[in-house]
C-alpha positions as CSV (number, residue, x, y, z in Angstrom):
1,M,65.2,-6.2,61.7
2,Q,65.0,-8.4,64.8
3,K,64.4,-11.9,66.1
4,G,60.9,-13.1,65.4
5,M,60.2,-10.6,62.6
6,H,57.6,-13.0,61.1
7,T,55.4,-12.1,64.1
8,Q,55.4,-8.4,63.2
9,T,52.6,-8.6,60.7
10,E,52.4,-4.9,59.8
11,H,56.2,-4.7,59.1
12,C,56.0,-7.9,57.0
13,V,53.1,-6.6,54.9
14,R,54.9,-3.4,54.2
15,A,58.1,-5.3,53.1
16,V,56.0,-7.5,50.8
17,Q,54.1,-4.5,49.3
18,A,57.5,-2.7,48.7
19,K,59.0,-5.9,47.3
20,D,62.0,-5.2,49.6
21,A,64.8,-7.7,48.9
22,R,66.6,-6.7,52.2
23,F,64.1,-8.9,54.0
24,D,64.5,-12.0,51.8
25,G,65.5,-14.8,54.2
26,W,64.2,-12.9,57.3
27,F,60.7,-14.3,56.8
28,Y,58.6,-16.0,54.2
29,T,55.1,-15.1,52.9
30,A,52.6,-17.9,52.6
31,V,49.5,-17.0,50.5
32,L,46.3,-18.6,51.7
33,T,44.5,-18.4,48.4
34,T,47.2,-20.0,46.2
35,G,48.9,-22.4,48.7
36,I,52.3,-20.9,47.6
37,Y,55.0,-19.3,49.7
38,C,57.3,-16.6,48.5
39,R,60.2,-14.4,49.5
40,P,59.2,-10.8,50.3
41,S,60.7,-9.4,47.1
42,C,58.6,-11.8,44.8
43,P,57.8,-9.8,41.6
44,V,54.2,-10.9,41.3
45,V,51.4,-8.6,42.5
46,A,51.3,-8.6,46.3
47,P,48.4,-10.5,47.8
48,K,45.8,-8.8,49.9
49,P,47.1,-8.5,53.5
50,G,44.3,-10.7,54.7
51,N,45.5,-13.5,52.5
52,M,49.1,-13.5,53.8
53,V,50.5,-15.3,56.7
54,F,54.2,-15.2,57.7
55,H,56.6,-17.9,58.6
56,P,60.2,-17.8,59.9
57,S,61.6,-20.5,57.6
58,A,61.0,-22.2,54.3
59,A,60.7,-25.5,56.3
60,A,57.9,-24.0,58.4
61,C,56.0,-23.1,55.2
62,Q,56.5,-26.6,53.9
63,Q,55.3,-28.0,57.2
64,A,52.1,-25.9,56.9
65,G,51.5,-27.4,53.4
66,F,52.6,-24.5,51.2
67,R,54.6,-25.0,47.9
68,A,57.5,-22.9,46.8
69,C,56.8,-20.1,44.3
70,K,58.2,-21.0,40.9
71,R,58.8,-17.3,40.1
72,C,60.8,-16.0,43.1
73,R,62.3,-19.3,44.2
74,P,62.2,-18.7,48.0
75,D,64.4,-21.7,48.7
76,A,67.3,-19.7,47.1
77,S,66.9,-16.7,49.4
78,P,70.0,-15.5,51.3
79,G,70.0,-17.1,54.8
80,S,68.7,-15.2,57.8
81,P,71.4,-12.9,59.3
82,E,70.3,-14.1,62.7
83,W,72.4,-17.3,62.4
84,N,75.6,-15.4,61.8
85,R,75.2,-12.7,64.4
86,R,74.2,-14.9,67.4
87,A,75.9,-17.7,69.3
88,D,72.9,-19.1,71.2
89,L,71.6,-22.7,70.8
90,V,69.3,-22.0,67.9
91,A,71.9,-20.1,65.8
92,R,74.5,-22.7,66.4
93,A,72.1,-25.4,65.5
94,M,71.2,-23.6,62.3
95,R,74.8,-23.3,61.3
96,L,75.3,-27.0,61.9
97,I,72.2,-28.0,59.9
98,A,73.5,-25.8,57.0
99,D,76.8,-27.7,57.3
100,G,75.0,-31.0,56.7
101,V,75.3,-32.5,60.2
102,V,71.7,-33.8,60.4
103,D,72.2,-35.7,57.2
104,R,75.5,-37.2,58.3
105,E,74.9,-37.7,62.0
106,G,71.2,-37.4,62.6
107,V,69.4,-35.3,65.2
108,P,71.3,-37.1,68.1
109,G,74.6,-36.1,66.4
110,L,73.4,-32.5,66.2
111,A,72.4,-32.5,69.8
112,A,75.6,-34.1,70.9
113,R,77.7,-31.4,69.2
114,L,75.7,-28.7,70.9
115,G,75.8,-30.3,74.3
116,Y,72.0,-30.5,74.7
117,S,69.4,-33.2,74.6
118,T,67.6,-33.9,71.4
119,R,64.3,-32.8,73.1
120,Q,65.8,-29.4,74.0
121,V,67.2,-28.8,70.5
122,E,63.9,-29.8,68.9
123,R,61.8,-27.6,71.3
124,Q,63.9,-24.5,70.7
125,L,64.0,-24.8,66.9
126,L,60.2,-25.4,66.8
127,A,59.6,-22.4,69.0
128,E,61.7,-20.0,66.8
129,L,61.8,-21.5,63.3
130,G,58.4,-23.3,63.3
131,A,60.1,-26.5,62.3
132,G,62.3,-29.1,63.9
133,P,65.8,-30.2,62.8
134,L,64.5,-33.0,60.5
135,A,62.2,-30.6,58.6
136,L,64.9,-27.9,58.3
137,A,67.3,-30.5,56.9
138,R,64.6,-31.8,54.5
139,A,64.1,-28.3,53.2
140,Q,67.8,-28.0,52.5
141,R,67.8,-31.4,50.8
142,A,65.0,-30.2,48.5
143,Q,67.0,-27.1,47.6
144,T,70.1,-29.2,46.8
145,A,68.0,-31.5,44.7
146,R,66.7,-28.6,42.7
147,L,70.2,-27.2,42.1
148,L,71.4,-30.6,40.8
149,I,68.3,-31.2,38.7
150,E,68.7,-27.8,37.0
151,T,72.4,-27.6,36.7
152,T,73.6,-31.1,35.9
153,P,72.7,-33.9,33.5
154,L,73.0,-36.5,36.2
155,P,70.4,-39.3,36.4
156,M,67.7,-38.6,39.0
157,A,68.8,-41.6,41.1
158,E,72.3,-40.2,41.5
159,I,70.8,-36.8,42.4
160,A,68.5,-38.3,45.0
161,F,71.4,-39.8,46.9
162,A,73.8,-36.9,46.3
163,A,71.1,-34.6,47.9
164,G,70.9,-36.8,50.9
165,F,67.6,-38.6,50.4
166,S,67.4,-42.2,51.6
167,S,65.3,-43.4,48.7
168,I,64.2,-42.4,45.2
169,R,60.6,-42.5,46.4
170,T,61.3,-40.0,49.2
171,F,63.2,-37.8,46.7
172,N,60.3,-37.8,44.2
173,D,57.7,-37.1,46.9
174,T,59.6,-34.3,48.4
175,V,60.3,-32.5,45.1
176,R,56.7,-32.8,44.1
177,E,55.5,-31.5,47.5
178,V,57.9,-28.6,47.7
179,F,58.0,-27.4,44.1
180,A,54.6,-28.8,42.8
181,L,56.5,-30.4,39.9
182,A,58.0,-33.8,39.3
183,P,61.8,-33.9,39.1
184,S,61.7,-34.4,35.3
185,D,59.5,-31.4,34.9
186,L,61.9,-29.2,37.0
187,R,64.6,-30.2,34.6
188,T,62.5,-29.5,31.5
189,R,61.7,-26.0,32.8
190,A,65.4,-25.2,33.7
191,P,67.4,-22.9,31.4
192,R,69.7,-24.8,29.0
193,S,73.4,-25.0,29.9
194,T,75.4,-22.2,28.3
195,P,77.9,-23.0,25.6
196,G,81.3,-24.0,26.9
197,H,79.9,-25.7,30.0
198,T,82.5,-27.9,31.5
199,P,81.3,-31.4,32.4
200,G,81.6,-32.1,36.2
201,V,81.6,-28.4,37.1
202,L,78.6,-26.9,38.8
203,G,77.8,-23.3,37.9
204,L,75.7,-21.6,40.7
205,R,74.7,-18.1,41.7
206,L,75.1,-17.2,45.3
207,P,72.6,-14.4,46.3
208,F,73.3,-11.7,48.8
209,R,71.7,-8.6,50.4
210,A,72.8,-5.4,48.7
211,P,74.9,-3.5,48.9
212,L,78.1,-5.6,48.8
213,N,81.5,-4.0,48.4
214,P,83.8,-6.7,47.0
215,D,87.0,-4.8,47.5
216,N,88.1,-5.7,50.9
217,L,86.3,-9.1,50.8
218,F,88.1,-10.4,47.7
219,G,91.2,-8.2,48.2
220,H,91.8,-9.8,51.6
221,L,91.4,-13.3,50.4
222,A,93.6,-12.8,47.4
223,A,96.4,-10.8,49.2
224,T,96.7,-13.5,51.9
225,A,96.2,-16.5,49.6
226,V,98.4,-19.5,50.3
227,P,100.1,-20.7,47.1
228,G,98.8,-24.2,46.1
229,V,95.6,-23.8,48.3
230,E,94.3,-20.4,47.0
231,E,94.8,-18.2,44.0
232,W,93.3,-15.2,42.2
233,R,92.9,-16.2,38.5
234,D,90.8,-14.5,35.7
235,G,88.8,-12.3,38.0
236,A,87.9,-15.1,40.5
237,Y,89.1,-16.2,43.9
238,R,89.8,-20.0,43.7
239,R,90.7,-22.4,46.5
240,T,90.6,-26.1,47.5
241,L,88.0,-27.3,50.0
242,R,88.3,-30.2,52.5
243,L,84.8,-31.6,52.8
244,P,83.1,-34.4,54.7
245,Y,82.9,-36.9,51.9
246,G,85.9,-35.7,49.8
247,H,87.4,-32.5,48.4
248,G,86.5,-29.8,46.0
249,I,87.7,-26.7,44.2
250,V,85.7,-23.5,44.0
251,A,86.0,-20.4,42.0
252,L,84.1,-17.3,43.3
253,T,83.6,-14.3,41.1
254,P,82.0,-11.0,42.3
255,K,79.1,-9.8,40.1
256,S,76.7,-6.9,40.5
257,D,73.8,-8.8,41.9
258,H,75.3,-12.2,42.9
259,I,78.5,-14.1,43.4
260,G,79.3,-16.5,40.6
261,C,80.3,-19.9,41.9
262,R,81.9,-22.7,40.0
263,L,82.3,-25.9,42.0
264,T,84.1,-29.1,41.2
265,L,83.5,-31.9,43.8
266,S,84.9,-35.3,44.2
267,D,81.6,-36.4,45.8
268,L,78.3,-34.6,45.0
269,R,77.0,-35.3,48.5
270,D,79.2,-32.4,49.6
271,L,77.3,-29.8,47.5
272,P,75.2,-28.2,50.3
273,V,78.2,-28.1,52.7
274,A,80.4,-26.5,50.1
275,I,77.8,-23.9,49.3
276,S,77.2,-23.2,53.0
277,R,81.0,-22.8,53.7
278,C,81.5,-20.5,50.7
279,R,78.6,-18.3,51.8
280,R,80.1,-18.1,55.3
281,M,83.5,-17.2,54.0
282,L,82.1,-14.4,52.0
283,D,79.7,-13.3,54.7
284,L,76.8,-13.4,52.2
285,D,74.0,-13.7,54.8
286,A,74.9,-10.4,56.5
287,D,72.4,-7.5,56.7
288,P,74.6,-4.6,55.4
289,V,71.9,-2.0,55.8
290,A,71.5,-2.7,59.6
291,V,75.3,-2.8,60.0
292,D,76.0,0.4,58.1
293,E,73.1,2.3,59.7
294,Q,74.5,1.7,63.2
295,L,78.2,2.3,62.3
296,G,77.2,5.4,60.2
297,A,75.7,7.0,63.3
298,D,79.3,7.7,64.4
299,D,80.3,11.0,62.8
300,L,83.9,9.9,62.3
301,L,83.1,6.5,60.7
302,A,80.2,7.9,58.6
303,P,82.5,9.2,55.7
304,L,84.1,5.8,55.3
305,I,80.7,4.1,55.1
306,A,79.2,6.6,52.8
307,K,82.2,6.2,50.4
308,A,82.0,2.4,50.1
309,P,79.0,0.8,51.9
310,G,78.4,-2.9,52.2
311,R,81.7,-4.1,53.4
312,R,81.7,-7.7,54.6
313,V,84.0,-9.6,57.0
314,P,86.2,-12.0,55.0
315,R,86.0,-15.3,56.8
316,T,87.1,-18.9,56.1
317,V,85.9,-22.3,54.9
318,D,87.9,-24.1,57.6
319,E,88.1,-22.9,61.2
320,A,91.1,-25.1,62.2
321,E,93.0,-24.0,59.0
322,F,92.5,-20.4,59.9
323,A,93.7,-20.8,63.4
324,V,96.9,-22.3,62.2
325,R,97.4,-19.5,59.7
326,A,96.7,-16.9,62.4
327,V,99.6,-18.4,64.4
328,L,101.9,-18.4,61.3
329,G,101.0,-14.7,60.8
330,Q,102.0,-13.6,64.3
331,Q,104.4,-10.6,64.2
332,V,105.4,-11.2,60.5
333,S,104.4,-9.6,57.2
334,T,101.6,-10.9,55.0
335,A,104.2,-12.2,52.6
336,A,106.1,-14.0,55.3
337,A,103.0,-15.6,56.6
338,R,102.1,-16.9,53.1
339,T,105.6,-18.3,52.7
340,H,105.4,-20.2,56.0
341,A,102.0,-21.6,55.1
342,A,103.1,-22.6,51.6
343,R,106.0,-24.6,53.1
344,L,103.6,-26.6,55.3
345,V,101.2,-27.1,52.4
346,T,103.9,-28.5,50.1
347,A,105.3,-30.8,52.7
348,H,102.2,-32.0,54.4
349,G,99.1,-31.1,52.4
350,E,97.1,-33.7,50.4
351,P,97.7,-33.3,46.6
352,V,94.7,-32.5,44.3
353,E,94.3,-32.1,40.6
354,D,93.2,-28.8,39.2
355,P,92.8,-28.8,35.4
356,E,91.6,-25.2,35.3
357,G,94.3,-23.5,37.4
358,G,97.3,-23.7,39.6
359,L,95.9,-25.3,42.8
360,T,97.9,-28.3,44.0
361,H,96.9,-29.2,47.6
362,L,94.4,-29.2,50.4
363,F,95.6,-27.3,53.5
364,P,97.1,-29.9,55.9
365,A,94.7,-31.3,58.4
366,P,95.5,-30.9,62.2
367,G,96.4,-34.6,62.5
368,A,99.0,-34.3,59.7
369,L,100.5,-31.1,61.3
370,A,100.5,-32.7,64.8
371,A,102.8,-35.5,63.4
372,V,105.4,-33.0,62.1
373,D,108.8,-32.9,63.8
374,P,108.8,-29.5,65.5
375,Q,112.5,-29.1,64.8
376,S,111.7,-29.0,61.1
377,L,109.5,-25.9,61.4
378,A,111.5,-22.8,60.4
379,M,110.2,-20.3,63.0
380,P,111.2,-19.0,66.4
381,R,111.0,-21.5,69.2
382,T,108.2,-19.8,71.1
383,R,106.0,-19.6,68.0
384,R,106.9,-23.3,67.2
385,T,105.5,-24.2,70.7
386,T,102.4,-22.2,70.0
387,L,101.8,-23.9,66.7
388,T,102.5,-27.5,67.9
389,T,100.3,-27.0,71.0
390,L,97.4,-25.7,68.9
391,V,97.6,-28.5,66.2
392,R,97.9,-31.2,68.9
393,Q,94.8,-30.0,70.7
394,L,92.9,-29.6,67.4
395,A,93.9,-33.1,66.4
396,D,92.8,-34.8,69.6
397,R,89.7,-32.6,69.8
398,S,90.5,-31.3,73.2
399,L,90.1,-28.0,71.4
400,H,87.4,-27.8,68.7
401,L,86.8,-24.8,66.4
402,G,83.7,-25.1,64.3
403,V,80.4,-23.5,63.2
404,E,78.8,-24.7,66.4
405,S,81.5,-23.2,68.7
406,D,80.3,-21.0,71.6
407,W,82.3,-17.9,70.9
408,E,83.2,-16.9,74.5
409,E,84.1,-20.5,75.5
410,A,86.3,-20.8,72.4
411,R,88.0,-17.5,73.3
412,A,88.8,-18.7,76.8
413,R,90.2,-22.0,75.5
414,L,92.4,-20.2,73.0
415,L,93.7,-17.7,75.5
416,A,94.8,-20.6,77.7
417,L,97.2,-21.8,75.0
418,P,100.8,-20.6,75.1
419,G,101.5,-17.7,72.7
420,F,97.8,-16.7,72.3
421,G,97.2,-13.1,73.1
422,P,94.1,-11.0,72.6
423,W,95.0,-10.1,68.9
424,T,95.3,-13.7,67.8
425,V,92.2,-14.8,69.7
426,D,90.0,-12.0,68.3
427,V,91.2,-12.4,64.7
428,I,90.2,-16.1,65.0
429,A,86.9,-15.1,66.6
430,M,86.3,-12.6,63.8
431,R,87.3,-14.5,60.7
432,A,87.0,-18.2,61.7
433,L,84.2,-18.3,64.3
434,G,82.2,-15.5,62.7
435,D,81.7,-13.3,65.8
436,P,80.4,-10.0,64.3
437,D,81.5,-8.1,67.4
438,A,85.1,-9.2,67.5
439,F,87.4,-6.2,67.8
440,L,91.2,-5.6,67.4
441,P,92.1,-2.5,69.3
442,T,95.8,-3.4,69.5
443,D,96.1,-4.0,65.7
444,L,98.6,-1.5,64.3
445,G,96.5,-0.8,61.2
446,I,93.4,-0.1,63.3
447,R,95.3,2.2,65.7
448,R,96.8,4.1,62.8
449,A,93.5,4.5,61.0
450,A,91.9,5.6,64.3
451,A,94.5,8.3,64.8
452,E,94.0,9.6,61.3
453,L,90.2,9.8,61.7
454,G,90.4,11.5,65.1
455,L,89.3,8.5,67.0
456,P,91.2,7.5,70.2
457,S,94.3,5.5,69.2
458,T,95.1,3.8,72.5
459,P,93.5,0.3,72.9
460,A,91.6,1.1,76.1
461,A,90.2,4.4,74.8
462,L,89.3,3.0,71.4
463,T,87.5,0.1,73.0
464,A,85.5,2.4,75.1
465,R,84.6,4.5,72.0
466,A,83.7,1.4,70.1
467,A,81.1,0.3,72.6
468,A,78.5,2.3,70.5
469,W,79.4,0.1,67.5
470,R,78.3,-3.1,69.1
471,P,77.3,-5.7,68.0
472,W,79.1,-4.9,64.7
473,R,82.6,-4.0,65.7
474,A,84.1,-6.7,63.3
475,Y,82.6,-4.6,60.5
476,A,84.0,-1.4,61.9
477,V,87.4,-3.2,61.7
478,Q,86.9,-3.6,58.0
479,Y,86.1,0.1,57.5
480,L,89.1,1.2,59.6
481,W,91.4,-1.2,57.7
482,A,90.0,0.3,54.5
483,A,91.6,3.7,55.4
484,D,95.0,2.1,54.6
485,S,96.5,1.4,51.2
486,H,97.4,-2.2,51.9
487,P,96.5,-4.7,49.1
488,I,93.9,-6.4,51.3
489,N,91.7,-3.4,50.6
490,F,91.6,-3.6,46.8
491,L,90.0,-5.9,44.4
492,P,92.8,-7.6,42.5
493,V,93.2,-6.8,38.8
């Protein structure tokens, strides 16, 4: 699909009539006769075409006076793939809003991070999303409130403030307006907690667009896991999270139609941010049909895609952390990189308690690493210089890596650092910044897979051939890596 799909009425009607879940999150259907808005795959009988109008966001539906469908829960749709495949102002703003910036810093803070005026940001969001940043953040708060109402026994007053509302009254009014139910009625209608529910642990389902192949996604995260920060336990990838208001521990389990998510948070205000970061790490808002369709048009890639469609790009919950780990992994094995990182974690990470597993620390923040004596780092002098320069610039914010980063600008800033070559920069662009077109033509595994498939194996020739894969070359990397027998390509047992 493409930008502005909600304006393509005929396509939208066909998607709704087919109840096609691929388009959930791309647009929303508002029904004039009922005053309700739905996701395209809503199981109820499709309305007559003349009774349907289409909006680009849940917030736009709410602005127009429509209530969320109680059956299909459109507020829980996967996010639009647009925000993860683009790096323009609107996409960067949407990633920041999902990361809770409007609630923490207001619209001026959002605009300052983007380098634009508040008027420019509001105008562009209204033009494309049908709602401004405050309305988009309000829709997210409503979804967070519903999750807490339905999955915790917390008093409503605590939920209101945890979800980011400024008052109980605003919380009550918003929930009634969006869901056509009082908060207490939402709780009454929610399924009862299953036996064995652990107090303080939130159990959530993270939706995605099918197909999803979990092998390389969870295999990569488990194979590169830093002891103390990450682990694979009982069929779940678990890790610690550094969050705006505190810290958390998440366990993510691949299921056939969702990702099971168990969250423990030191501050419930971090719930929407934690969910957003986990979704980004697992690339759950991708459009695998569009990706595989384009890559599968290459006769040499087609067999890999047909064998295991729906591969995602394993990303990160912390861009600065990943950049540090990319440097630690330069020219060493996966095991050696994990060992280097584990030493830093033990010496400089913040301790956390994990009653359900073996996690012990948060990954060290850039400020903590910048204060480390370089002579204490057990690595070659040139890599030590690379690491200390990186963490110093991350700590003083002369270099910033975040969801709002302009991908090309970030690349240029990283390339200017000592010890940063194209491989390191592009692996950070692919896995930390989320650029779906990042490519690694010099990677040994990629070159070996290319040669085995009959693709050009020299970097220049492979890059030229890969032009037809744009803008999805990061996904092509996953398929090429999958031709190898490295543990990153297999779901742990």
